[in-house]
N, C-alpha and C positions, 0 to 999 in steps of 0.2 A: 192858070197857066199864062193868061194875058198879062198879069202883073209881072211875071218873071220875064217874059219876052220884052215887055216895055222897059224893064230895068236893064236887061242885057243890051237893048238897042240904044239906050240913053247913056251908056257908059262904055268907055274903051276898056280893053283888057287890063290896062295899067290901073284903072279906077275900080274894077270889080272887086267886091269884098265878099269872101266866102260866107261870113256870118249873115250878111244881108240876103244872099241867095238862100241860105238855110232857113231864115225867118219866113221868106216867101213860100218856100216849099212846105213848111210846117202848117201853113194856113190853108193848104189845099186838101180836097177830099182824095180818096185813094185813087180814083180813076185819073184825075187831073195830075196827081203826083207822079204816077207812072209815066204819063206823057211828058210832063215837064222835066223829068230827070234827064231825058235825052238832049235837052237844050243847055245843060250845064257845060260851060267851056271845058274842053278836055283836060287842060292843065290844072283845073281847079277841082276835079272830081274828088280826089283824096282829101283835099282841104275841106270841101263842103261836107263830105261824109263824116269827118271828125267833128264838125260844128253841130251836126244834127244829133238828136238823142239816139241812144244805142239801138232802139227798135227800128230805126230807118236804115241802119247801116247795111243790112243784108239786101234790102231793095236797091240800094245804090250800086253795090258791087256786082250784083247779078245783072245789071243793065249794061255792063261794059265788059270788053274782052280783057284777058290778063295783060296783053300788050298795052292797052289803053290805061289800065290801072297802074302798070309799072311806069309808064311815061309820066303819069300824074304824081306818083309817089316820089319820083326823082326830083320833082320841083320842091318837095318839102325839106325842112331842116331835119337833121338826124333824129332828134327826139320825137318829132311828129311822125317821121318815117317808121320808127320803132312802134309807136302807139298804133299806127294804122295796120302794120303787119301783124301785131299781136291780136288786134280785133278781127282781122281777116282770118287768122288761124282758128279762132273760135267759131267762125262761121263755116269755113271750108278749108281744111288743111291742104287739100290737093291744089286748089286755086292759089292759095297763099304760096305754095312752093313754086308754082309756075310764075307768079309775079316776082318772087324773090330771085329766081334764076335769070330773069330778064333785066334786073337792076345792074348798074355798074358795080364793078368789084369793090370800089371804095365805099359805095353805099351799103353793100352787103357786109363789109367789114364793120362799119359803124353800127349797123343794126345788131349784128351778132355780139359786138362789144357791149352795147347798152342793155341787151337782153339778159346778160349774165348777172345783173344786179337785182336784188330783191326790190319789190315795189315800194318799200319804205326807205330805201337808200337814196341818197342824193344823186348818185351816179345814174340812176334810172331816169332822172328828169333833166339831165344836162344835154346840151347840144355840143357836138364836137367841133362844129364850125366856129373857130375863134380866130380873130385877126390879132396877131402878136407882132411886136417890134423888138428887135434886139437892142440891148443896152448900148452897143457901139455904133448904132446907126444914127446919122444926123437927123434932126427934126425935119429938115427940108426933104430928105429922102423918104422919111416915114409918111409925111403928108402927101407927097406925090404918089407913093404906092397905094396909100389909102384911097385917094381920089380916083385912081385908075380902077381899083377893085369895086368902088362904089358905082362908077359909071357902067361897069360891066354887070351890075346888079348881083354881085357875088357877096355883098355884105348887107345885113339888115339889122336895124335896131342897135346900131353901134354908137355909143356915146362915152365909151370908157375903153381906154387902150391898155392892154396887158403887156408888160415889159418883162422879157425873159433873158436869161444869159445863154451862153453857147450850148448848155446842156438842157435847155428847155425848162429850167427851174424858174418859177415865177418869182420875180424880185419886187416889182412895183406895179401900181395901177394909176393911170393918169386920165383924168377927165379931159375931154377934147377942149373944153374952155381953158384949162390950164396949159394944154399943149400949144395953143395959139399965142400965148404970151412968152413962150420959151425963145431962146436965141436960136434961130433956124440954122445957123452955121455950126453950132456945137452939137455934140452927141447927146443922146438922151441921158446917159450917165453923167456927163458934165453939167447938164442942167439940173438934174435931180440932186446931185451931191450938195447943192447949196442948202437944201432942206429935205433930206431923205425921209424923215419920219412922216412928213406930210403926205407922202405917196405910198405908204404901207397899205396894201389892200386888205379888205375884209374877205377872208377866204372860207371855203367849206371843203371838207374832205369827201372823197367819192363814196366812202362808206358811212358818212354821218347820217343820222336819222333825218328824214326830210322835214319833220316838224321843227327840228333845231334850226334848219336852214330858213324855214318860214319865219321863225322868231327873229333871226338875224336881219332878214329883210325888213321886218316891221321896226325893229329896234334902231337900225341905222338908215332907214328910208332909202334902200338901195334900188337901183334899176336893173342891175345885173351883178352876179357874183361869180368869180372864178372858182372852179372846182379843181383841186389838186390831189395828188396821191400822198402817201406817207413820206415820200422823199421830197415833196415840194414841187414835183413836175406838174405842169399845167396840162389838164386833161380836157377841159371844156368849160362851159359856163351855163348858169341857170339864169333866165331872164324873168322879169317881173310878171309877164303874162302867164308864165307857167305857175308862178306863186299864186296869182289870183285864182287860177283854176283849182289849185290844191286847196286854197282856203274855202272856195265855194263848195267843193266836194266834201270837205270836212264839216262845214256848216250843215249841209244836206244830210250827211250821215248822222250828225247829232240830233237833228229834228226827227229823222226817221227812228233812231234808236230810242229817243224819249217817248215816241208814240208806239214803240214795240213792233215796227215794221222794218223790212230789210231793203236797203237801197238797190242792190243788184236784182232782187226779185221783183221790185216795183217797176224797174226799167224794162223788164222782160214782158213780152206779150203772153207768156204762158200763164194762164189763170190758175192752173193747178199749183205751179211753183209758188206764185204769189200767195195763194190761199194757204198753202202749207206753212209758209213763213209767218203769216199772220196768226195762224191757228196755234202755233207754239206758245205765243205770248197770251193769247186768249185763254188757252188751257191753264197757264200759270195764274192768270187773273181769276179764273173760275175757282181754282183751289183756294186762293186768298179770300174770295168772296164767301166760300163755304166756311172758312175759318172765322170770318166776321159774323156770319150767321150763327155759328156755334156759340159765340160769345153772347149774342142776343138771346139764344135759347137758354142760357144759364139764368136769365132773369125773366123767365116766362110768367111766373107768378106776379112779379112786380108790374109787368106790362098789363096784365089782366086787371090788376087792382087800380092802377093809375093810367087810364087810357090816354091821357094827354101826352104821356111819354112817347108813345108811338108817333104822334104828330110832330113833336119837337126833335126827336132823335136824329133824323137826317140832317138837320141844320148843323148840329155839332160836327158830324163827320164831314159834311161838305165844306164848312169853314176851315177845318183842319187840313183837308186835302188841298184846298186852294192856297192856303198860306204856305204849306209845304212845297207846292209846285213853284211858288214864287222864289223861295229860297233855293230850291233845286236848280231852277233855270238860271238864276244869277250865278251860282257857284260853278255849274257846268260850263257856262259861257266864259267866265273869267279864267277857268282852268285852260280852256282852249286858246284863249288869247295870251296866256302866260302871265296874267295879272296877279296870280296867287303863287307866291314862292313856297318852297318846301317847308320853311319854318313858320309859314303864315297860317297854319291850320287853326290854331287857337283863336287868333284874331278874327278869322272868317266865321268860325262857329259862334263865337261870342257876339259878333255883330248881328248875325241872323237870328240868334235866340232872343236877343234884346228887342229887335224889331218885331218878331212874332209875338213875344210876350207883351209888348206895349199894345199891339193891335188886339191881342187877346183880352187885355184888361178893358180896352175901350169898347169893344163889341160885346164883352160879357155884361157890362153895365147896361148897354142898349137892349140886348136880348133878354137880360134878367127882368128889366122893367116891362118889356113887351109881354113876356111869358106870365108875369105876375098879374097884369091887367087882363090879359086874354083869358086865363083860366081862373082868375080870382084866387090865386094861391101864392102868397109871398114866398114860401119856402121853395116852391117850384122854380121861381126866378133865381133863387140862390143856387139851386142844383145845376141849372143849365149854365149859369154864369161861371161857377167853379169848373165845370166840365170843359167849357170853351177855353178857359185859361190854361188848364192842363193840356188839352189837345193841341192848342196853337203853340204852346211851349215845345211839345214833342215834335210838332211839325217843323218848326224852325231848326231844332237840333238834328233830326233825322235828315231833313232836306239839305242841310249843309254838310253833315258828317259823312253820309253815304258816298257821294261823289268823290270826296277827299280820300276816303278809305279805298275806293275802287282805283283811284289814280295811284295811290301808294302801292297797290297790288299790280300795277301796269295793266289795268283793264279800263276800257273806254268808260269814263264816268257816266255817260248817258245810258249805257246798257244796263237794264235791270233796275235802275234807280227809281223809276216811276212805280214799278210793281212793289218794291220794298216800301216806298213812301206810302202808297195807297193802303197797303196792309196795315202798317203801323198806325196811321191816322184813323182808319176805320175801327181797328181793334181797340185802340186807346180811347177813341171817342165814344164808342158804344159802352165799353167797360166802365169808364169813368162816369159817364152820364147815368147809366142804369145802376152802377154800384153806389154812387152817391144818393140816387133816388131811393134805393133800398134802405140805406142807413138813415137818411134824413126824413123821408116821407112816410115810411112804414113803421 
């Protein structure tokens, strides 16, 4: 708590940053946290609560009255207001209703409007607070109005001016650097008409998939994007900070999915919920392990005859699993970044198969020599070498094909890919190694 009070004392309200306060709170034990929460500046309560991991949210909101929470929520932008209210509803619907009723009618309208969108739609992530200028306003008037709103702290993160007509239809987008070189006495329309194509904005529709919006931000290096409806009317904007959050969540989801765990369950303090989520994939893994064991059982006589096979067998499966994971990770990540086009599947699979096969040949020679010298059997070296080539080939093929196939089926490529890959590399590795040993050595 001392660190938090020192930080608060050292900074004025204008300098306080919610993320810094959140970082200090996360470093505290439970007792100190409960005490320190009371020192959060009232206007930053909601902001800090959103910055903290979900498991802290309930502790924050329970420490303040609905009136204090409402006053803090009123300081947020509309998209953050909606996020806060939705989280609060999950914690306590009754308190959420009390907070909502104490908000200004305009804030209530914005929250209700944004809540109507599905979580994968662009409209769910936009903020409705947008500074717009009319085509027929002079540059001088626009700058004067903009400056006045900025002095009143009613505008944040504005470096792009949206220009609309009298029907609120978005016509142009102007960077503030371009605005400064316009003729101040002319209207925006008169300045723009000299080169109208230069000021055509990159837009998103309110019902677009948010992943398409993320891709546009990356492709065009945007700091904000206007969101319009099907008629072209300006509804709001999405800013880069929201996009960073979405990308971070997506990366987290992918890592969790590849490991067979659930993001929502892991954020929850409920051990039973997290345990159940993990148990599902562990159960699937158990089934696949049994399948691999059944394959080994088919060659029981071979294993009893050539004991060295039991020592070398895990090497083949392990190398295949690791090679497949490399291909899987690369393809899943490239799909998430949009680096693989729909027609690019063949090229991607071909590349991963060639890389895996090349590594298979290299390590097959190394392991073949080691096995031959180790057990003084030249043919044993050939068996494990051929098996490694076959298994790494399949690892590269499956590791690249499965996520592409899941993507084609509109399923998260990370979900289930690891289980499928592990099953294939284990079964192919054991079957090829023991099968070749049965044919060549016996």
